[in-house]
C-alpha positions as a Markdown table, in Angstrom:
| # | Residue | x | y | z |
|---|---|---|---|---|
| 1 | Unk | -0.1 | 0.0 | 0.0 |
| 2 | Unk | 1.0 | 3.5 | -0.7 |
| 3 | Unk | 2.2 | 5.4 | 2.3 |
| 4 | Unk | 0.4 | 8.5 | 1.2 |
| 5 | Unk | -3.0 | 6.7 | 1.2 |
| 6 | Unk | -2.7 | 6.1 | 4.9 |
| 7 | Unk | -2.4 | 9.8 | 5.6 |
| 8 | Unk | -5.0 | 12.5 | 6.1 |
| 9 | Unk | -4.8 | 16.0 | 4.8 |
| 10 | Unk | -4.0 | 18.6 | 7.4 |
| 11 | Unk | -5.8 | 22.0 | 7.3 |
| 12 | Unk | -3.8 | 24.7 | 5.5 |
| 13 | Unk | -4.8 | 28.2 | 5.6 |
| 14 | Unk | -1.7 | 29.8 | 4.7 |
| 15 | Unk | 1.4 | 30.8 | 6.5 |
| 16 | Unk | 3.3 | 27.6 | 5.5 |
| 17 | Unk | 5.9 | 27.5 | 2.9 |
| 18 | Unk | 5.0 | 25.3 | -0.2 |
| 19 | Unk | 7.3 | 22.2 | -0.9 |
| 20 | Unk | 10.7 | 22.8 | -2.2 |
| 21 | Unk | 11.0 | 21.2 | -5.8 |
| 22 | Unk | 13.3 | 18.4 | -4.4 |
| 23 | Unk | 10.6 | 17.4 | -1.8 |
| 24 | Unk | 7.9 | 17.5 | -4.4 |
| 25 | Unk | 9.8 | 15.3 | -6.8 |
| 26 | Unk | 10.4 | 12.8 | -4.0 |
| 27 | Unk | 6.7 | 12.6 | -3.3 |
| 28 | Unk | 6.0 | 12.4 | -6.9 |
| 29 | Unk | 7.9 | 9.3 | -7.1 |
| 30 | Unk | 5.0 | 7.6 | -5.0 |
| 31 | Unk | 2.4 | 8.3 | -7.5 |
| 32 | Unk | 2.0 | 6.7 | -10.9 |
| 33 | Unk | 1.4 | 8.8 | -13.9 |
| 34 | Unk | 1.2 | 12.2 | -12.3 |
| 35 | Unk | 3.1 | 15.2 | -13.8 |
| 36 | Unk | 4.7 | 18.0 | -11.8 |
| 37 | Unk | 4.3 | 21.5 | -13.2 |
| 38 | Unk | 5.9 | 24.1 | -11.1 |
| 39 | Unk | 3.1 | 24.7 | -8.5 |
| 40 | Unk | 0.9 | 21.9 | -9.3 |
| 41 | Unk | 0.5 | 18.1 | -10.1 |
| 42 | Unk | -2.0 | 16.7 | -12.7 |
| 43 | Unk | -3.0 | 13.6 | -14.3 |
| 44 | Unk | -5.6 | 12.6 | -17.2 |
| 45 | Unk | -7.8 | 9.7 | -16.5 |
| 46 | Unk | -9.5 | 8.0 | -19.6 |
| 47 | Unk | -12.5 | 5.8 | -19.4 |
| 48 | Unk | -14.7 | 3.5 | -21.7 |
| 49 | Unk | -17.8 | 5.9 | -21.5 |
| 50 | Unk | -19.5 | 9.0 | -20.0 |
| 51 | Unk | -21.1 | 6.9 | -17.2 |
| 52 | Unk | -17.6 | 5.6 | -16.0 |
| 53 | Unk | -16.1 | 9.1 | -16.1 |
| 54 | Unk | -19.0 | 10.6 | -14.1 |
| 55 | Unk | -18.6 | 7.7 | -11.6 |
| 56 | Unk | -15.0 | 8.5 | -11.3 |
| 57 | Unk | -15.6 | 12.3 | -10.8 |
| 58 | Unk | -18.1 | 11.7 | -8.0 |
| 59 | Unk | -15.9 | 9.4 | -6.3 |
| 60 | Unk | -13.2 | 12.0 | -6.6 |
| 61 | Unk | -15.5 | 14.6 | -5.2 |
| 62 | Unk | -16.3 | 12.3 | -2.3 |
| 63 | Unk | -12.5 | 11.8 | -1.4 |
| 64 | Unk | -11.8 | 15.6 | -1.9 |
| 65 | Unk | -14.8 | 16.4 | 0.5 |
| 66 | Unk | -13.6 | 13.8 | 3.2 |
| 67 | Unk | -10.1 | 15.4 | 3.0 |
| 68 | Unk | -11.3 | 18.9 | 2.6 |
| 69 | Unk | -8.8 | 19.4 | -0.2 |
| 70 | Unk | -10.2 | 20.1 | -3.6 |
| 71 | Unk | -8.7 | 19.7 | -7.2 |
| 72 | Unk | -9.6 | 21.4 | -10.5 |
| 73 | Unk | -11.2 | 19.0 | -12.8 |
| 74 | Unk | -11.7 | 19.3 | -16.6 |
| 75 | Unk | -14.3 | 16.6 | -17.6 |
| 76 | Unk | -15.0 | 15.4 | -21.0 |
| 77 | Unk | -17.0 | 12.4 | -22.3 |
| 78 | Unk | -14.5 | 9.6 | -21.7 |
| 79 | Unk | -11.7 | 11.6 | -19.8 |
| 80 | Unk | -11.0 | 13.5 | -16.6 |
| 81 | Unk | -8.0 | 15.8 | -16.0 |
| 82 | Unk | -7.2 | 16.5 | -12.2 |
| 83 | Unk | -5.1 | 19.2 | -11.1 |
| 84 | Unk | -4.1 | 19.8 | -7.5 |
| 85 | Unk | -2.3 | 22.5 | -5.8 |
| 86 | Unk | -2.6 | 24.2 | -2.4 |
| 87 | Unk | -4.0 | 27.7 | -3.3 |
| 88 | Unk | -3.6 | 29.0 | 0.2 |
| 89 | Unk | 0.2 | 28.8 | 0.1 |
| 90 | Unk | 0.5 | 29.4 | -3.6 |
| 91 | Unk | 2.2 | 25.9 | -4.3 |
| 92 | Unk | 2.3 | 22.2 | -3.4 |
| 93 | Unk | 1.8 | 20.8 | 0.0 |
| 94 | Unk | 1.7 | 17.1 | 1.0 |
| 95 | Unk | -1.9 | 17.4 | 1.0 |
| 96 | Unk | -2.0 | 17.6 | -3.0 |
| 97 | Unk | 0.1 | 14.1 | -3.1 |
| 98 | Unk | -2.1 | 12.5 | -0.4 |
| 99 | Unk | -5.4 | 13.1 | -2.6 |
| 100 | Unk | -3.6 | 12.2 | -5.8 |
| 101 | Unk | -2.7 | 8.7 | -4.1 |
| 102 | Unk | -6.3 | 8.2 | -2.9 |
| 103 | Unk | -7.6 | 9.0 | -6.3 |
| 104 | Unk | -5.4 | 6.6 | -7.9 |
| 105 | Unk | -6.4 | 3.9 | -5.4 |
| 106 | Unk | -10.0 | 4.2 | -6.8 |
| 107 | Unk | -8.8 | 2.5 | -9.9 |
| 108 | Unk | -7.0 | -0.5 | -8.4 |
| 109 | Unk | -8.8 | -3.7 | -9.0 |
């Protein structure tokens, strides 16, 4: 099991420095298929149809609500792009990686 999936997001209202590039790169190694772009991480998920896409979006929304850490999502017929960043600190926090790992876990069979 991915260590990140066992963690819970911590409230972040600012006053904390974003992760340094090296720390973000290390956490990224624990994720599958996510891309690091300066102050955010993102991944595109593809599905067979709209129904599966929307089921994934709803499950992602549930996880995000439970963690109180919400991504930006671009949704199409058979794809969903998810982007995480911690807006309150203007960059990445461990919360972004925790949520990404939990979302990936949705698709493990």
